[in-house]
C-alpha positions in Angstrom: -22.2 -10.9 -46.9 -24.3 -11.8 -43.8 -28.1 -12.2 -44.9 -31.3 -13.0 -43.2 -33.8 -14.6 -45.7 -36.2 -11.8 -47.5 -39.0 -14.1 -48.7 -40.4 -17.7 -48.0 -41.2 -19.5 -44.1 -37.9 -19.2 -42.7 -37.9 -15.8 -40.9 -41.1 -17.1 -39.4 -40.0 -21.0 -38.6 -36.4 -20.7 -38.2 -34.8 -19.7 -34.7 -31.2 -19.5 -36.6 -31.9 -17.6 -40.1 -28.3 -15.9 -40.1 -26.4 -17.0 -42.8 -23.1 -16.4 -44.6 -22.3 -18.4 -48.0 -18.3 -18.7 -48.7 -19.3 -19.8 -52.3 -22.1 -19.0 -54.9 -23.0 -22.0 -56.4 -22.5 -26.1 -55.7 -20.0 -28.4 -57.0 -22.0 -31.5 -55.6 -25.2 -31.0 -57.7 -27.5 -32.5 -56.1 -30.6 -33.7 -58.7 -33.0 -32.2 -56.0 -31.9 -29.0 -54.6 -33.9 -26.2 -55.4 -31.8 -23.7 -55.4 -31.4 -24.0 -59.3 -29.3 -21.1 -59.6 -27.1 -22.6 -57.4 -26.1 -25.6 -59.4 -24.5 -23.0 -62.4 -21.3 -21.8 -62.5 -19.7 -22.0 -58.6 -17.4 -18.6 -58.1 -16.1 -18.1 -54.5 -17.7 -15.0 -52.1 -14.9 -11.8 -51.3 -14.5 -12.1 -47.6 -12.4 -9.8 -46.4 -12.3 -9.0 -42.3 -15.1 -10.4 -41.7 -14.2 -9.6 -37.7 -14.6 -6.0 -38.4 -17.9 -6.6 -40.4 -19.4 -8.1 -37.4 -18.0 -5.8 -34.7 -19.7 -3.0 -37.6 -23.1 -4.5 -37.4 -23.3 -4.3 -33.7 -23.7 -0.5 -33.7 -26.2 -0.9 -36.3 -29.8 -1.1 -35.7 -31.0 -3.4 -38.4 -32.2 -6.8 -38.3 -28.8 -7.8 -39.1 -27.2 -5.6 -36.6 -29.8 -6.7 -33.9 -29.0 -10.4 -35.1 -25.3 -9.6 -34.2 -25.7 -8.4 -31.2 -27.2 -11.2 -29.6 -25.1 -13.3 -31.2 -27.2 -15.2 -33.1 -25.3 -18.4 -34.9 -24.3 -17.9 -38.3 -25.1 -20.7 -40.5 -22.4 -21.9 -43.1 -23.8 -23.4 -45.6 -27.4 -22.3 -45.8 -27.7 -21.7 -49.3 -24.1 -23.8 -51.1 -22.0 -26.4 -49.4 -19.4 -24.3 -47.6 -17.3 -27.6 -48.0 -17.4 -28.7 -51.5 -14.3 -29.2 -53.6 -13.3 -25.7 -54.1 -12.5 -25.4 -50.4 -9.6 -27.2 -50.7 -7.8 -24.7 -52.6 -9.3 -21.5 -51.7 -9.8 -21.9 -48.2 -12.6 -19.3 -47.6 -14.5 -21.5 -44.8 -11.2 -21.5 -43.0 -10.7 -18.2 -43.0 -13.9 -17.4 -41.9 -14.0 -20.6 -38.9 -10.9 -18.7 -37.9 -12.0 -15.2 -37.8 -15.3 -16.3 -35.9 -13.1 -18.0 -33.3 -11.5 -14.9 -33.0 -14.3 -13.0 -31.6 -16.2 -16.2 -30.1 -19.0 -16.4 -32.2 -20.7 -19.4 -32.8 -21.7 -20.8 -35.9 -23.5 -23.8 -37.2 -21.9 -25.9 -40.0 -24.4 -27.9 -42.7 -22.6 -30.0 -45.0 -22.6 -33.2 -47.2 -18.6 -33.1 -46.9 -16.2 -35.4 -44.7 -13.6 -32.6 -45.9 -14.6 -30.5 -42.4 -12.5 -33.1 -40.7 -9.2 -31.4 -42.4 -10.4 -28.6 -40.1 -10.8 -30.5 -36.4 -7.6 -28.3 -35.0 -9.7 -25.2 -35.7 -13.1 -26.1 -35.0 -14.2 -24.4 -31.6 -16.4 -27.0 -29.8 -18.3 -24.4 -27.7 -18.8 -22.4 -30.9 -19.2 -25.2 -33.6 -22.3 -27.0 -34.5 -22.0 -29.3 -37.3 -25.0 -30.6 -39.1 -24.1 -33.2 -41.7 -27.1 -34.4 -44.0 -27.2 -38.2 -44.7 -30.3 -39.0 -47.2 -29.0 -42.9 -48.1 -26.8 -45.0 -46.5 -26.2 -46.5 -50.1 -22.9 -45.1 -52.0 -24.2 -46.2 -55.2 -27.7 -44.7 -55.0 -25.8 -41.4 -53.4 -24.1 -41.2 -56.5 -27.1 -40.7 -58.8 -28.8 -38.2 -56.7 -25.8 -36.6 -55.1 -23.2 -37.2 -58.0 -20.3 -34.9 -56.6 -20.2 -35.2 -53.1 -18.4 -37.4 -50.5 -20.3 -40.5 -50.3 -22.4 -41.0 -47.3 -20.1 -43.5 -45.4 -17.4 -40.7 -45.5 -19.6 -38.6 -44.0 -20.7 -40.8 -41.5 -17.2 -41.3 -40.3 -16.3 -37.6 -40.2 -19.8 -37.3 -37.9 -18.8 -40.1 -35.3 -14.8 -38.9 -35.1 -16.3 -35.1 -34.0 -18.8 -36.5 -32.1 -16.2 -38.6 -30.2 -14.0 -35.8 -30.0 -16.7 -33.5 -28.1 -18.3 -31.7 -30.9 -21.8 -31.4 -31.3 -22.1 -33.3 -34.8 -25.7 -34.3 -36.0 -27.5 -35.7 -38.5 -29.7 -34.5 -41.0 -32.2 -37.3 -42.7 -32.5 -34.9 -45.5 -33.9 -34.6 -48.1 -36.6 -37.5 -47.3 -37.7 -38.5 -50.4 -41.1 -41.0 -50.0 -40.2 -43.2 -52.8 -36.2 -43.3 -52.6 -34.8 -43.4 -48.9 -37.9 -43.3 -46.6 -37.5 -46.9 -46.0 -33.8 -46.3 -44.8 -34.7 -44.2 -41.7 -34.0 -47.2 -39.5 -30.9 -48.3 -40.6 -29.7 -44.7 -41.1 -31.0 -44.2 -37.4 -29.4 -47.4 -36.4 -26.3 -46.4 -37.9 -25.5 -42.6 -36.6 -27.2 -43.7 -33.1 -23.9 -41.8 -31.7 -24.8 -38.5 -32.7 -27.7 -38.0 -30.3 -29.7 -36.2 -32.6 -31.4 -36.1 -36.0 -33.4 -33.3 -37.9 -35.8 -35.0 -40.3 -36.9 -32.7 -43.3 -38.9 -33.7 -46.4 -38.3 -32.6 -49.9 -39.7 -29.7 -51.9 -40.0 -30.4 -55.3 -40.2 -28.2 -58.4 -42.5 -29.3 -60.9 -40.2 -30.8 -63.3 -38.0 -33.0 -60.5 -41.5 -34.7 -59.5 -41.6 -35.7 -63.0 -38.1 -36.6 -63.0 -38.2 -38.4 -59.7 -41.4 -39.9 -60.2 -42.9 -38.5 -56.9 -46.0 -39.9 -55.9 -48.5 -37.9 -53.4 -46.8 -34.8 -53.7 -48.9 -31.5 -53.9 -48.6 -28.2 -54.9 -48.3 -25.5 -52.2 -47.4 -22.3 -53.7 -44.1 -22.5 -55.8 -43.2 -25.9 -54.5 -44.7 -29.2 -54.5 -44.8 -30.9 -51.1 -45.9 -34.3 -49.5 -49.3 -35.3 -49.0 -49.6 -33.5 -45.6 -51.4 -36.9 -44.1 -49.0 -38.8 -45.6 -46.3 -37.3 -44.3 -47.8 -37.1 -40.4 -47.7 -40.6 -40.5 -44.2 -40.4 -41.2 -43.2 -37.6 -39.0 -44.7 -40.2 -35.9 -43.0 -43.4 -37.2 -39.4 -41.6 -37.4 -39.7 -40.2 -34.1 -40.5 -43.6 -32.6 -37.5 -45.0 -34.6 -35.4 -42.2 -33.7 -36.0 -42.4 -30.3 -35.6 -46.1 -29.9 -32.2 -45.6 -30.9 -31.6 -42.6 -28.4 -31.6 -39.8 -30.6 -33.6 -36.8 -30.2 -36.1 -36.1 -32.8 -37.0 -32.7 -34.5 -38.5 -31.6 -37.7 -36.7 -28.9 -40.1 -40.5 -27.0 -41.7 -40.2 -27.5 -45.4 -42.8 -24.5 -45.5 -45.9 -27.0 -44.8 -47.7 -27.5 -41.1 -45.3 -28.6 -38.7 -46.7 -31.1 -35.4 -44.5 -29.0 -33.5 -45.8 -31.7 -30.6 -43.3 -34.2 -31.9 -40.2 -32.4 -31.5 -38.1 -33.6 -28.4 -36.4 -29.8 -28.2 -37.7 -26.2 -28.6 -35.5 -25.7 -31.5 -34.9 -28.0 -34.1 -31.1 -27.5 -34.2 -31.3 -28.6 -30.1 -28.7 -25.8 -29.4 -29.0 -23.2 -26.6 -27.4 -20.2 -28.2 -29.2 -17.4 -28.4 -31.8 -17.2 -31.3 -34.9 -15.7 -32.9 -37.5 -16.1 -30.5 -40.7 -15.2 -32.0 -41.1 -17.9 -34.4 -43.6 -20.8 -35.4 -42.0 -23.3 -32.7 -43.0 -20.6 -29.5 -46.1 -20.0 -31.3 -46.9 -23.6 -30.9 -45.9 -23.5 -27.0 -47.6 -20.3 -26.2 -50.9 -21.7 -27.7 -50.3 -25.3 -25.8 -50.0 -23.5 -22.5 -53.2 -20.7 -23.2 -55.2 -22.8 -26.2 -56.0 -19.4 -27.4 -53.0 -16.4 -28.2 -53.2 -13.2 -29.6 -50.1 -10.9 -30.8 -49.8 -9.4 -27.1 -48.5 -12.7 -25.9 -45.9 -12.9 -28.5 -44.5 -9.5 -27.8 -42.4 -10.9 -25.1 -40.4 -12.7 -27.8 -38.0 -11.0 -29.9 -37.4 -11.0 -33.8 -35.4 -9.0 -36.1 -38.1 -7.9 -38.5 -41.3 -7.6 -36.1 -43.2 -5.9 -38.6 -43.0 -9.1 -41.1 -44.1 -11.0 -38.0 -47.0 -8.9 -37.4 -48.0 -9.0 -41.2 -48.1 -12.8 -41.4 -49.8 -12.9 -38.1 -52.8 -11.0 -39.2 -52.8 -12.7 -42.8 -53.2 -16.1 -40.6 -49.8 -17.6 -42.0 -49.2 -19.6 -39.2 -52.4 -21.8 -39.8 -50.4 -22.9 -42.7 -47.1 -23.4 -40.5 -48.1 -24.9 -37.8 -50.2 -28.1 -37.3 -53.2 -27.9 -35.1 -53.6 -24.0 -35.1 -56.8 -22.7 -36.3 -56.5 -18.6 -37.5 -59.8 -16.5 -35.9 -60.2 -13.6 -38.3 -62.7 -12.0 -36.1 -60.3 -12.0 -32.6 -57.4 -11.9 -34.8 -56.2 -15.1 -32.5 -55.2 -18.6 -33.2 -56.5 -21.1 -31.3 -54.8 -25.0 -31.0 -57.6 -27.7 -32.4 
């Protein structure tokens, strides 16, 4: 039920990797979804007595147990949107939110749906963070790439109403697809300037999608194709400039490529002050920025639910692949900022 990623880069880059999906599979059928298995049959997740499950984890010295003890926010909708149409009938997400409220446990909702507005009376503004994914302002374009998700106009209206009601409701310009929506960036940020904060995430794609969308300048890195880093860096700089002009704090959500953390306006990309995983790429960058050269010893003061994984990836030179400007020194087993 509660999960931490076992593979990929999230445990090395994300402050808030603790996940709970209320459904398996998604009815939005977005054509760019990287979780192919989640596009198939949709079923609800049996979630009973979540309060007791969370309490039981507090007594365990497991990675999830330690994360729960620290009250790391739970991400709802990490793999499957927790507010797709099935929620109208099943109301699993509603019950989850109510139980988290009862035990004063924070949660991050990531959604493409305006349905969240139906729950404004049960959302707790001290605990809830709501992130709306906006990929375009054009409802017709959205129908083609996110065929069964509510139109962007409805999402923006819901985000604005929640923001006006005092909730930390922010935008994710996600996914950025260079030949489809990058040219909309200024209009999007102008429209959502009430949101205070915007997270930017570029599309990572499998080979079939690269061909289907005729993606240009995409380079294979591991299992996925990603936008050419040099071009992406220039895009990040321009996107930050636009965001700041419209009064928005700007951050980058890692797509598994090297992130220029010097562009981020907040330490964690979500821009929130809840406890999070500390021994992650952003903090590696901060230490390197201060010291120029860092070893594992400099990171010991930061907490991580799976320190063995962090150490293994450190010694493999992995952070050179995740942080722009960082260089691995095999002989010293240290990293330096170029």
